[in-house]
C-alpha positions in Angstrom: 124.6 173.1 61.7 126.1 176.3 60.3 129.8 176.8 60.1 131.5 180.2 59.8 134.5 178.9 57.8 135.9 175.8 56.2 138.2 175.2 59.2 135.2 175.0 61.5 133.6 172.6 59.1 136.6 170.3 59.1 137.0 170.6 62.9 133.3 169.5 63.3 133.0 171.1 66.7 136.1 169.3 68.1 135.2 165.9 66.7 136.7 166.3 63.2 139.5 163.8 63.8 136.9 161.1 64.7 134.5 162.0 61.9 137.0 162.4 59.1 139.0 159.5 60.4 135.9 157.3 60.2 135.3 158.4 56.6 138.9 157.7 55.7 138.9 154.2 57.2 135.6 153.4 55.5 137.0 154.6 52.2 140.1 152.5 52.6 137.9 149.4 53.4 135.6 150.0 50.3 138.6 150.5 48.0 140.3 147.4 49.4 137.2 145.4 49.0 136.8 146.5 45.3 140.4 145.6 44.6 140.1 142.2 46.3 136.9 141.4 44.4 138.5 142.4 41.0 141.6 140.3 41.8 139.4 137.3 42.7 137.4 137.7 39.5 140.6 137.7 37.4 141.8 134.6 39.2 138.5 132.8 38.6 138.4 133.9 34.9 141.9 132.5 34.5 141.0 129.3 36.3 137.8 128.7 34.4 139.6 129.5 31.1 142.1 126.8 31.9 139.3 124.3 32.7 137.5 125.2 29.5 140.7 124.8 27.5 141.4 121.4 29.1 137.8 120.2 28.4 138.1 121.4 24.8 141.3 119.5 24.3 139.8 116.3 25.8 136.8 116.6 23.5 139.0 117.0 20.4 141.1 114.1 21.5 138.0 111.9 22.1 136.6 112.9 18.7 139.8 112.1 16.8 140.2 108.7 18.5 136.6 107.6 17.9 
């Protein structure tokens, strides 16, 4: 397709609202997914760090009592 101007390009032959709306919704979903994944990773890192610290303290306690 050839467009005469940028306004014709963004109008997409009358379907611009649907086309650009779809791109916008997809972008929001992808950004949201990335943010949720990074939040989940931080939560898991924190959780595993607490478990590791707890296990380390138990090992030190067991070594000193033996």
